[in-house]
C-alpha positions in Angstrom: -81.7 51.7 -37.0 -84.4 50.5 -39.4 -84.9 46.8 -39.0 -86.8 46.5 -42.4 -83.8 48.0 -44.2 -81.4 45.7 -42.4 -83.6 42.7 -43.3 -83.6 43.7 -47.0 -79.8 44.0 -46.9 -79.5 40.5 -45.4 -81.8 39.0 -48.0 -79.9 40.7 -50.8 -76.6 39.5 -49.3 -77.9 36.0 -49.1 -79.1 36.1 -52.7 -75.7 37.3 -53.8 -74.0 34.6 -51.8 -76.3 31.9 -53.4 -75.6 33.3 -56.8 -71.8 33.3 -56.2 -71.8 29.7 -54.9 -74.0 28.5 -57.7 -71.6 29.6 -60.4 -69.4 27.0 -61.9 -65.8 27.5 -60.6 -66.4 30.6 -58.6 -63.4 32.7 -57.7 -62.1 32.6 -54.1 -62.4 36.4 -54.0 -66.1 36.3 -55.1 -66.9 33.7 -52.5 -65.1 35.5 -49.8 -66.8 38.8 -50.7 -70.2 37.1 -50.7 -69.4 35.4 -47.4 -68.3 38.7 -45.7 -71.3 40.5 -47.1 -73.7 38.0 -45.5 -71.9 38.1 -42.1 -71.9 41.9 -42.2 -75.6 42.1 -43.1 -76.4 39.5 -40.4 -74.5 41.5 -37.8 -76.4 44.7 -38.8 -79.8 42.9 -38.8 -79.0 41.4 -35.4 -78.0 44.8 -33.9 -81.2 46.3 -35.3 -83.3 43.5 -33.7 -81.5 44.0 -30.4 -82.1 47.7 -30.5 -85.8 47.2 -31.3 -86.6 44.5 -28.8 -84.0 44.9 -26.1 -83.1 41.2 -26.4 -80.1 39.6 -28.1 -80.5 39.5 -31.9 -80.6 36.2 -33.7 -77.0 36.6 -34.9 -75.6 37.9 -31.6 -72.5 35.6 -31.9 -71.7 37.3 -35.2 -71.9 40.8 -33.7 -68.5 40.2 -32.0 -65.8 41.6 -34.3 -62.1 40.8 -34.5 -61.5 43.9 -32.3 -63.7 42.4 -29.6 -61.4 39.3 -29.3 -58.4 39.6 -27.1 -54.9 38.6 -28.0 -54.8 36.3 -25.0 -54.4 32.6 -25.9 -57.6 30.5 -25.9 -57.5 28.5 -22.7 -60.7 26.7 -23.2 -59.3 23.8 -25.1 -60.5 20.3 -24.2 -57.4 19.7 -22.2 -58.2 22.5 -19.7 -61.9 23.0 -19.9 -63.8 21.5 -16.9 -67.6 21.1 -17.2 -69.6 20.2 -14.1 -73.2 19.2 -14.5 -75.8 18.2 -12.0 -79.0 18.9 -10.2 -79.3 20.0 -6.6 -82.7 20.1 -4.8 -83.1 22.3 -1.7 -86.0 22.7 0.7 -86.9 26.2 1.8 -87.1 26.1 5.5 -87.0 29.8 6.2 -88.0 31.9 3.2 -87.2 35.3 4.8 -83.8 34.2 6.0 -82.9 32.9 2.5 -84.0 36.0 0.7 -82.1 38.2 3.3 -79.0 36.2 2.7 -79.2 36.5 -1.1 -79.9 40.2 -0.8 -76.7 40.6 1.3 -74.7 38.6 -1.1 -75.9 40.6 -4.1 -75.3 43.9 -2.3 -71.8 42.8 -1.4 -71.2 41.9 -5.1 -72.4 45.4 -6.1 -75.5 44.1 -7.8 -78.6 46.2 -8.0 -80.9 43.1 -8.3 -81.3 42.8 -4.6 -83.5 46.0 -4.6 -86.0 44.2 -6.8 -86.4 40.8 -5.1 -90.0 40.0 -4.4 -89.4 37.4 -1.7 -89.7 34.3 -3.9 -87.0 31.8 -3.0 -86.6 30.7 -6.7 -86.2 34.3 -7.8 -83.5 34.7 -5.2 -81.6 31.7 -6.4 -81.8 32.9 -10.0 -80.6 36.4 -9.0 -77.6 34.9 -7.1 -76.7 32.6 -10.0 -77.0 35.5 -12.5 -74.6 37.5 -10.4 -72.0 34.8 -10.5 -71.1 35.3 -6.8 -71.4 31.7 -5.8 -68.4 30.8 -7.9 -66.1 33.7 -7.2 -64.1 31.9 -4.6 -62.9 29.4 -7.2 -60.6 31.9 -8.8 -58.2 31.8 -6.0 -58.0 28.1 -6.3 -57.0 27.8 -9.9 -60.4 27.9 -11.7 -61.9 30.7 -13.8 -65.7 30.7 -14.1 -66.5 31.0 -17.8 -70.3 30.8 -17.7 -73.2 28.6 -17.1 -76.5 27.2 -18.3 -79.0 26.7 -15.5 -82.7 26.9 -14.6 -84.5 27.4 -11.3 -88.0 26.1 -10.6 -90.2 25.9 -7.6 -92.0 22.7 -8.5 -91.1 19.5 -6.8 -89.4 16.9 -9.0 -86.5 15.7 -6.8 -83.4 15.3 -8.8 -85.4 15.0 -12.0 -86.9 11.7 -11.0 -90.0 12.5 -13.1 -87.9 12.4 -16.3 -87.2 9.2 -18.1 
């Protein structure tokens, strides 16, 4: 997939969209066609960027098509979405024991990551969180894990006390 060709298609679609929206009294069909062309071109460009770099493209969220969405009802409405935020600090008292534990957990979860652990405790925490294993027990108690945003560091700033 040629990323330069996809970029040109995206630029052309954006120019057509700008022209359609700049016209006085544009038709709904023209606006919808221009909108669809921009989204299609953005998906195509993003897929090319992903293929070239191995990382998510800039329009990854647009790459999902209607076929990708399930017919199940959206259960993540404000009434039933639970967000838990916090910071936990841990002291590594036995590096080898911790890394062995994480390797076992990853292996039981079927992850291949445990093969590549270097022995760094922060790397082990990150691997465990990426696997999602720490939250799997919540499913049998009425919660479905939807995802997370987290970071792991090995510098000491207990509970973010250095932040204002």
